[in-house]
N, C-alpha and C positions, 0 to 999 in steps of 0.2 A: 141167684145166678149172676146178678150184677156185680157182687163183691168178688166172685171168682174170676170173672173176666177182667175186672180192674186190677186184680193181683197179677194176672197173667200179663196184662199190658204194662205193669210196672217192672216186671222182671226184665233185666238186661242180660244178654248172653255173656258168658264168661269166656274170655279169649283163650285160645289154645296155650299161649305162653303162660298166662296166669294159672291155668289149670295144671300145667306141668311144674310150675313153681310150688304150688300147694302140694302136689304129689311128692316132689323132692323133699320139701320141708318135712313132710310126714313119713318119709322113708318108704314111699309106695306101699303103705299098709293102711287098712281100714282102722281108723282111730277108735272105733267102737268095739270091734271084735278081733282085730289083729290080722285078718286075712289079707293076703296079697296075691298079685298075679303069679302064675297063670291060673290059679284055682278060682279066681273070682275076677269080676270086672269092677274096676274102680270108677267112682264118680266123685264129683265135688258136691258137698252138702253145705247148706247155709246153717250155721249154728242158730242164729235168729232167722226164722223163716221170712222170706220176702213178704208173705201175706201178713206177717206180724211187724213189718217195718225194717226187716233186715236188708242189708245191701251186699254188694260184691267186694267189700274191702277184705284184704288179706286176713284180717283178724276175725272176720265173720265166716270164713270158708275153712272147710276141713275135708280131709279125704275120708270117703265112706265107700263100703262095698255096695253093690246093687241092692242086696237084701236088707242091709241095715238102713240104707237111705230110704227105701220104700216103706220099711216098717216104721220109721220115725215119722215120716210125713211132715206136717207142719207143727208137730209137738215141740214146744220150746224146751231147750236144755237149760236146766237151772245152773249148771256149771259145765266147764269144759271137761271132756273126757280125761280121766286120770293120766293116760299116757301123754297127752298134750301138756298137762300141768307138769308132769315129771320132766318132759323135754325142756319146758321153759325154765324150770328150776336148774336143770343141768346146764343149760346155755348160760344162765346167770352165774352159776358157780364157775364155769369155765372162763367167763369174762373176768370175774374177780381174780381167778388164778393167773390169768394172763397179765392183768394189771400188776399183781404182786410180783410176778416173775420179771416183768419189765422194770419195775422199781428196783428189784434186787440186782438185775443185770447192770442198770445204770450206776448203782452204788458200787458194784464190783469194778466197773470200768473207771469210775472216779478214783477209787482206792488204788488201782493199778497205775493210773496216771500219776497220782501223788508219789507212790513208791518209786516209779520210774524216774521222776525228777530227783528223788533222794539219791538214787544210784548214779544219775548223771552228775550230781554234785560231787561224788567221790571220783568218778572217772574223768570228769571234765569240769573242774571247779568253776570256770568262768561262766558256764551254762549259756553263753550268748550265741554260740554257733554250732550246736550239736547237730550232726547230720540226722535227717529224718529216718533214714534206714537204720542207723544205730539206735535211735530212740525206739523204733518199732521192734528191733531185736530185743532190747531191754524189756519192753512190755511183754513180748512173747515168752521170754525166760520167766517173767513173773507169773505167767499163767501156768507154766509147767513145773515151777519150783516154788518153794515158799520164800517169802521176802528175805528171811535171814540167810538162806543159802545163797541167794543172789547178792545180797549185801556183802557176805563173806568173800564171794568170788571177786567182787569189785575191789575190796580191800586188799586181797592177795595180789590181784593184777596190778594195782597201782604201786604196791610195795615192790614188786618184781621189775616193773617197767615204768619207773617214775619220770623218765625223761621224755616220753612221747605218748600223746593221747592215742595215736593210731595203734602203736604196739601194745599199749595197755588194754585197749579195747579188744584187739584180736586175742590176747591172752585171756581176758575176761570171758570172751565167747567160748574159748576152748574149755575153760574150767566149767562153765555152765553146761556145755554139751556133755562133758564127762559126768557131771552130776545127774543129768537127765538119763544118760545111758545106765549109770549105776542104779538109779531108781527103777528103771524099767526091767533090769535084769536081776535085781537084788531082792 
């Protein structure tokens, strides 16, 4: 009797906020049987029972339906429920995919930046005072067309309008817009 009352005394209540964080993490479904409201009442279960030294840390709490929680009692779980393991694996895989995507996006942005400076070198050989909006336009064209189409447009524009950067740039933009239009309708 003394052990039961000391276990009860060690138990700390779980805040409503933490309770709902666990429910959200577990998609409002019992992690043992898969039941979810309104067909069942959900509770928070300790993976390692408080009587066995478990605490209220988020890693020791799991969503359980009333029946599964009462059926388990203080029995220890040798491993986390499979659905929780799968969710952890999926979260890890998603994180790895996001990191890889981020890396690729940065590589693409770097490549586009380098290619844009190549185009600037054709349209504005001094490169010292290119307008920001022009540079952004070149980068936009490089995302919608391949590098060689944009390069060709710059070469054509500077050949047709060699006397002024402004005129050559407008001509370049027109060529690029036409190429985009052709690609979308062709």
